[in-house]
C-alpha positions in Angstrom: 137.3 86.2 92.2 138.6 84.5 89.2 136.5 84.1 86.1 135.8 80.3 86.6 134.6 80.8 90.1 132.5 83.7 89.1 130.9 81.8 86.2 130.0 79.0 88.7 128.4 81.6 91.0 126.3 82.9 88.1 125.2 79.4 87.1 123.7 79.0 90.6 121.5 82.0 90.1 118.3 82.6 88.2 119.5 81.6 84.8 119.4 77.9 85.7 116.2 78.1 87.6 113.7 78.6 84.8 113.4 77.9 81.1 111.7 79.6 78.3 112.2 81.7 75.3 111.5 85.1 76.7 108.7 87.5 75.8 109.3 87.8 72.1 112.0 88.8 69.7 112.4 92.0 67.8 112.1 95.7 68.4 109.7 96.7 71.2 107.2 99.2 69.9 107.4 101.1 73.2 111.1 102.0 72.5 110.1 105.6 72.1 112.8 107.3 74.3 115.5 109.0 72.4 118.1 107.3 74.6 121.7 108.3 74.8 124.2 106.0 73.2 127.7 106.5 74.4 130.7 106.1 72.2 134.1 106.1 73.9 134.8 109.6 72.7 133.1 112.6 74.4 129.8 113.9 73.0 127.5 116.7 73.9 124.6 114.2 73.9 125.8 112.8 77.2 125.5 116.2 78.9 122.2 117.2 77.4 120.6 114.0 78.6 122.1 114.1 82.1 119.0 114.3 84.3 120.8 115.1 87.5 123.6 117.4 86.4 126.2 115.0 87.8 128.1 114.0 84.7 130.9 116.3 85.5 131.2 115.2 89.1 131.4 111.4 88.4 132.0 111.2 84.7 133.5 107.6 84.5 130.6 106.2 86.5 128.1 108.1 84.4 129.5 106.7 81.2 129.5 103.1 82.5 126.0 103.4 83.7 124.9 104.7 80.3 126.6 101.7 78.6 124.8 99.3 81.0 121.5 101.0 80.3 122.0 100.7 76.6 122.7 97.0 77.0 119.5 96.6 79.0 117.5 98.5 76.3 119.0 96.3 73.6 118.2 93.0 75.5 114.6 94.2 76.2 112.0 92.7 78.5 112.5 89.0 79.2 110.9 86.4 81.5 113.7 87.1 83.9 112.4 90.7 84.2 108.9 89.5 84.8 110.0 87.1 87.5 112.0 89.9 89.2 108.9 92.2 89.0 106.6 89.5 90.5 108.9 88.3 93.2 110.0 91.8 94.2 106.3 92.7 94.5 106.1 90.4 97.5 107.9 93.0 99.6 105.2 95.5 98.8 102.6 93.0 99.8 104.3 92.3 103.1 104.7 96.0 103.9 101.0 96.8 103.3 99.8 93.7 105.1 101.8 94.7 108.2 100.4 98.2 108.2 96.8 97.0 107.7 97.0 94.3 110.3 98.1 96.8 112.9 95.1 99.0 112.2 92.7 96.0 112.1 93.7 94.4 115.4 94.4 97.6 117.4 90.9 98.0 118.9 90.5 94.4 119.9 94.0 94.2 121.4 93.3 97.3 123.4 90.1 95.8 124.7 91.8 92.5 125.7 94.8 94.2 127.5 92.8 97.2 128.9 94.6 99.8 126.8 91.6 101.7 125.6 92.6 104.9 127.5 96.2 105.1 126.1 96.8 108.4 124.5 98.9 106.9 121.7 97.8 103.8 119.8 100.4 101.4 120.9 100.1 98.7 118.2 100.4 101.2 115.3 103.2 103.0 117.1 105.1 99.7 117.5 104.5 99.0 113.8 105.7 102.4 112.7 108.8 102.1 114.9 109.7 98.7 113.4 109.1 100.0 109.9 111.5 102.8 110.7 114.2 100.4 111.9 113.7 98.3 108.8 114.0 101.3 106.5 117.3 102.2 108.1 118.8 98.7 108.0 117.5 97.4 104.7 117.3 100.8 102.9 120.4 102.7 104.0 122.5 99.5 104.0 121.7 98.1 100.6 123.9 100.5 98.6 126.9 99.4 100.7 126.3 95.7 101.0 124.2 95.1 97.9 120.6 94.2 97.1 120.7 90.4 97.5 121.1 89.9 101.2 118.1 92.1 102.1 116.0 90.5 99.3 116.7 87.0 100.6 116.2 87.6 104.4 113.8 90.5 105.0 110.6 88.6 104.3 111.6 85.7 106.5 112.0 88.1 109.5 108.7 89.6 108.7 106.8 86.3 108.5 108.4 84.4 111.4 108.0 87.2 113.9 104.5 88.0 112.6 103.5 84.4 113.5 105.2 84.7 116.9 103.3 88.0 117.6 100.0 86.1 117.3 101.0 83.9 120.3 102.2 86.6 122.7 100.4 86.6 126.1 100.9 90.3 127.0 100.5 93.7 125.4 104.2 94.5 125.7 105.4 91.2 124.2 102.9 91.5 121.4 103.9 95.0 120.4 107.6 94.0 120.6 107.0 91.2 118.1 105.0 93.5 115.9 107.9 95.9 115.9 110.4 93.2 114.9 108.1 91.8 112.2 107.6 95.3 110.8 111.4 95.8 110.7 111.6 92.9 108.3 109.2 94.6 106.0 110.4 98.2 106.6 112.8 98.7 103.7 111.2 96.3 101.3 109.6 98.7 98.8 112.7 100.9 98.8 114.9 97.9 97.9 112.4 96.0 95.7 111.4 98.9 93.4 115.0 100.1 93.1 116.4 96.7 92.2 113.6 96.1 89.7 114.2 99.6 88.2 117.9 98.8 87.8 117.2 95.8 85.6 114.5 97.3 83.4 114.9 98.8 79.9 114.5 102.5 80.1 111.3 102.4 78.0 109.8 100.0 80.5 110.7 102.0 83.6 107.0 102.7 84.3 106.6 99.0 85.0 107.6 99.7 88.6 104.1 101.1 88.9 102.7 97.6 88.5 104.2 96.6 91.9 101.7 98.9 93.5 99.0 96.4 92.6 100.6 93.9 95.1 100.6 96.7 97.7 96.8 96.7 97.2 96.9 92.9 97.3 98.4 93.0 100.8 95.5 95.3 101.9 93.0 92.9 100.2 94.3 89.7 101.8 94.5 91.2 105.3 91.0 92.7 104.8 89.5 89.4 103.7 91.0 87.4 106.6 89.8 90.2 108.9 86.3 89.8 107.6 86.5 86.0 108.2 88.1 86.1 111.7 87.3 89.4 113.3 83.6 89.2 112.6 83.1 86.0 114.6 86.0 85.9 117.0 86.1 89.3 118.7 84.9 90.3 122.1 82.1 92.9 122.3 83.6 95.2 125.0 86.2 95.4 127.7 83.9 94.1 130.4 83.8 90.7 128.8 87.0 90.4 126.8 89.1 87.3 127.4 91.6 85.4 125.3 89.0 82.7 124.7 86.4 85.0 123.1 88.9 87.3 121.4 91.0 85.1 119.2 90.3 86.8 115.9 93.3 89.1 116.0 95.6 86.1 116.8 94.2 84.1 113.9 94.8 87.0 111.6 98.5 87.2 112.5 98.9 83.4 112.3 97.3 83.3 108.8 99.0 86.3 107.3 102.3 85.4 108.8 102.1 81.9 107.3 101.2 83.4 104.0 104.2 85.7 104.1 106.4 82.8 105.0 105.3 81.1 101.8 106.2 84.2 99.8 109.6 84.4 101.4 110.3 80.8 100.4 109.1 81.5 96.8 111.5 84.4 96.6 114.5 82.2 97.4 113.4 79.1 95.4 112.0 80.7 92.2 114.8 83.2 91.6 118.2 83.4 93.3 118.6 87.1 93.2 121.8 88.5 91.6 123.2 91.9 92.3 122.1 94.5 89.7 124.6 95.3 87.0 124.3 99.0 87.8 125.1 98.4 91.5 128.1 96.2 90.5 129.4 99.0 88.4 129.5 101.4 91.4 131.6 98.8 93.1 134.0 98.5 90.1 133.0 94.9 89.5 132.6 95.5 85.8 133.2 91.8 84.8 130.4 90.6 87.0 128.1 93.2 85.7 128.8 92.3 82.1 128.5 88.5 82.9 125.0 89.0 84.3 123.9 90.9 81.2 125.5 88.4 78.9 123.8 85.5 80.7 120.4 87.1 80.3 121.0 87.8 76.6 122.2 84.3 75.9 119.4 82.6 77.9 116.6 84.5 76.1 118.3 84.7 72.7 118.5 88.5 72.8 121.2 90.7 71.1 123.8 92.5 73.2 126.5 94.4 71.5 128.3 95.6 74.6 131.6 94.0 75.2 133.6 93.7 78.4 136.5 95.6 76.7 134.2 98.5 75.9 133.0 98.6 79.5 136.4 98.4 81.2 138.1 100.8 78.7 136.0 103.7 79.9 138.2 103.9 83.0 138.2 103.3 86.7 135.8 105.0 89.1 137.0 106.5 92.4 137.9 103.7 94.7 138.3 105.7 97.9 134.9 104.5 99.1 135.5 100.9 98.4 138.7 100.9 100.5 136.5 101.2 103.5 134.4 98.5 105.3 131.0 97.9 103.8 129.6 98.8 107.1 131.6 102.0 107.5 129.7 105.0 108.7 131.9 107.2 106.5 130.9 105.0 103.5 127.2 105.3 104.4 127.5 109.1 104.6 129.1 109.2 101.2 126.1 107.5 99.8 123.9 110.1 101.5 126.1 112.9 100.2 125.7 111.4 96.7 122.1 112.5 96.8 123.0 116.2 96.9 126.0 116.6 94.6 124.4 119.0 92.2 121.9 121.8 92.4 119.3 119.8 90.5 119.6 116.9 92.9 119.4 119.2 96.0 116.2 120.8 94.7 114.6 117.6 93.4 115.4 115.4 96.4 114.4 118.2 98.8 110.9 118.3 97.2 110.7 114.5 97.0 111.7 114.3 100.7 108.9 116.8 101.5 106.4 114.6 99.7 107.4 111.6 101.7 107.1 113.7 104.9 103.6 114.9 104.0 102.4 111.4 103.1 103.9 110.0 106.3 101.8 112.5 108.3 98.7 112.4 106.2 98.1 108.8 105.3 98.1 107.2 108.8 95.5 109.7 110.1 93.0 108.1 107.7 94.3 104.6 106.9 95.3 103.3 110.3 92.0 104.4 111.9 89.8 103.3 108.9 88.2 100.4 110.8 87.1 102.9 113.5 85.8 105.3 110.9 83.9 102.6 109.0 82.3 101.4 112.3 81.2 104.8 113.5 80.9 107.5 110.8 77.4 108.0 109.3 75.6 106.3 112.1 73.1 108.2 114.2 72.0 108.2 117.9 75.2 106.6 119.2 74.7 103.5 117.1 77.6 101.8 115.4 78.0 99.2 112.7 78.1 95.5 113.7 81.5 93.7 113.4 80.2 91.9 110.3 79.2 95.1 108.5 82.4 96.8 109.6 84.7 94.1 108.2 82.6 93.5 105.2 82.9 97.2 104.3 86.6 97.2 105.1 87.0 94.3 102.6 85.0 96.1 99.9 87.0 99.3 100.2 90.2 97.3 100.1 89.1 95.8 96.7 89.0 99.3 95.4 92.7 99.7 96.2 93.4 97.8 92.9 91.7 100.5 90.9 94.4 103.1 91.8 97.4 101.5 90.0 95.2 100.7 87.0 94.3 104.4 86.8 97.9 105.5 87.2 99.3 103.0 84.7 98.1 104.7 81.4 98.6 108.2 82.8 102.3 107.7 83.6 103.2 107.7 79.9 100.4 110.0 78.6 101.9 113.2 77.1 101.4 116.3 79.2 100.6 114.2 82.3 103.2 111.5 82.8 104.7 110.9 86.3 104.3 114.4 87.8 100.8 115.0 86.4 99.7 111.6 87.8 100.9 112.6 91.2 99.2 116.0 91.1 95.9 114.6 89.9 95.8 111.7 92.4 96.8 113.8 95.4 94.2 116.5 94.6 91.5 113.8 94.2 92.5 112.3 97.6 92.4 115.7 99.2 88.9 116.4 97.9 87.4 113.1 99.0 89.1 113.2 102.4 87.3 116.6 102.9 84.1 115.0 101.7 84.5 112.2 104.2 84.2 114.7 107.0 80.7 115.5 105.8 79.1 112.0 105.4 75.7 111.4 106.9 74.8 107.8 106.2 76.5 104.4 106.2 76.1 104.2 102.4 78.0 107.4 102.0 80.7 106.1 104.4 81.3 103.0 102.2 81.1 104.9 98.9 83.5 107.7 99.9 86.0 105.4 101.7 86.1 103.2 98.6 86.9 106.1 96.4 89.6 107.3 98.8 91.2 103.8 98.6 91.3 104.0 94.8 92.6 107.6 94.4 95.1 107.4 97.3 96.6 104.2 95.8 96.7 105.9 92.4 99.0 108.4 94.1 101.1 105.7 95.8 101.5 103.9 92.4 102.9 107.1 90.9 105.1 107.9 93.9 106.6 104.4 94.0 107.3 104.6 90.3 108.9 108.1 90.3 111.0 107.8 93.4 113.7 105.4 92.1 113.7 107.3 88.8 114.7 110.5 90.5 117.6 109.0 92.4 121.1 108.3 91.1 122.2 104.6 91.0 125.1 104.8 93.4 122.8 106.2 96.1 119.4 104.9 94.9 118.5 102.6 97.7 120.2 104.8 100.3 118.0 107.7 99.1 114.9 105.7 99.0 115.6 104.2 102.4 116.2 107.7 103.8 112.9 108.9 102.4 111.1 105.8 103.9 112.9 106.3 107.2 111.8 109.9 107.5 108.3 108.8 106.4 108.2 106.3 109.3 109.2 109.0 111.8 106.3 111.0 110.5 104.0 107.9 110.9 104.9 107.9 114.6 104.2 111.7 114.8 100.8 111.0 113.1 99.9 108.6 115.9 100.6 111.3 118.4 98.5 113.8 116.4 95.6 111.3 116.3 95.9 110.7 120.0 95.8 114.4 120.8 93.1 115.3 118.3 91.0 112.2 118.9 89.8 109.9 116.1 86.2 110.5 117.3 86.5 114.0 115.7 87.0 115.1 112.1 90.3 116.9 113.0 92.6 114.1 111.8 90.7 113.9 108.5 91.1 117.6 107.9 94.8 117.4 108.7 95.2 114.4 106.3 93.4 116.3 103.5 95.7 119.3 104.0 98.7 117.1 103.8 97.6 115.8 100.4 97.0 119.4 99.3 100.7 120.1 100.1 101.7 117.0 98.2 100.0 118.2 95.1 101.9 121.6 95.3 105.3 119.8 95.8 104.5 117.5 92.8 103.8 120.5 90.6 107.1 122.2 91.3 109.3 119.1 90.9 112.1 120.3 88.6 111.9 117.7 85.9 109.9 114.8 84.4 112.1 111.6 84.5 110.1 109.6 81.9 112.0 111.0 78.9 115.5 111.3 80.4 118.4 109.0 81.0 118.8 108.1 84.7 122.5 107.5 85.6 
């Protein structure tokens, strides 16, 4: 692409879609990281700040990534970054809304289509299968084809097929549409958090944690609509359950699907996503990477001392991968192999993968069946809560989801706690309160403990979503995140089997979930390094 054509392409992107003067001029007081500054001659500083131990395996790429990060640090936080943060958060919202809707509608769908005796919960299994497919397509493919295609299309798939799901006449057709809709959301938080992280100054990396608030917002919105629709438009039992008196779950899919469609339109209209400079560097598109940085600096009147000549003079990275098709299986495996090119990466990613496995097994055993637990636990003499009380309490506990990221936010940069400590604290608290949930005796205890679990569990999720992109190298970041999410989705499916065998009318799933969080805390303790004070290549 010649320079004129490239400049025209850039002009069509975000830089012409908003105006403003940025978020302030001057040195940000949070610039506390002793960040590596690369000169064109070799220095020991590079090696001492190399988080992953990969500088000797891909030295040219490492140096270019460090120059790009220095430029991002010099530019600082601008309105462009805030827009990317807000609009990328929509993917988190869609993912959580999909998960929550499956758990909300499952009992009523089973009643209407006579599926109460199924060993496996069909709706949540379809949802988990779709999320798995999405993680593979959007997650594992984004390092090869770039971040922009998935950013622009995934939410539309999620929204359109979610609306269609609400109109399906049979159980099979409904679960098929749920699976396709879930596939649209499946890789979103792998992609969205990674692309945001690659635009952020290093001293603002913890801002990825803020996206977890919109994960909670997806829970909240679905829960509020459930309170509105499921309370009044749900059949009481299978003996008298027709489409006419059981429209609540359909209204829920129509409404949330339409809401997600609005979010998808906003993502395309408010910011035409550009590829991240760090990804462009891995494709040896140095000029495009520099142009994007330069446009941001000029638009928001920020300094940027990096020149194109400095960037290109570092050298050329290995082009063997780029000589293959973007959709080449060999190329995909090279991105996977990039996750394990040093002993540090093998150890770190192995533990991080184990954390995603454990959360994939533990979380669904509580969260997917939470409506059932809220309806039945703490009630005596075979009584259960009314639909109104159940969905009211569900909405209240979902409000508490917002507390988690707010608790995680200050801890992520607190000395001696930071990322790892936040994960340890939050996973231990979740374990304790899940064990406590097995012992509740009254409806009030049910609501109180479930609300606390919502807060501390999402405190953990905020930390996990923040640390995961930090612990992955740029050239394989979305591939790695997508791989973790894909394995997590497989574990979600296994969790549905466990719940079917153990029975959600017993405390066994809750004990298993608590044990999983105990394992997570152990893995978090022994993670080999804390990324908040190191350069991430």
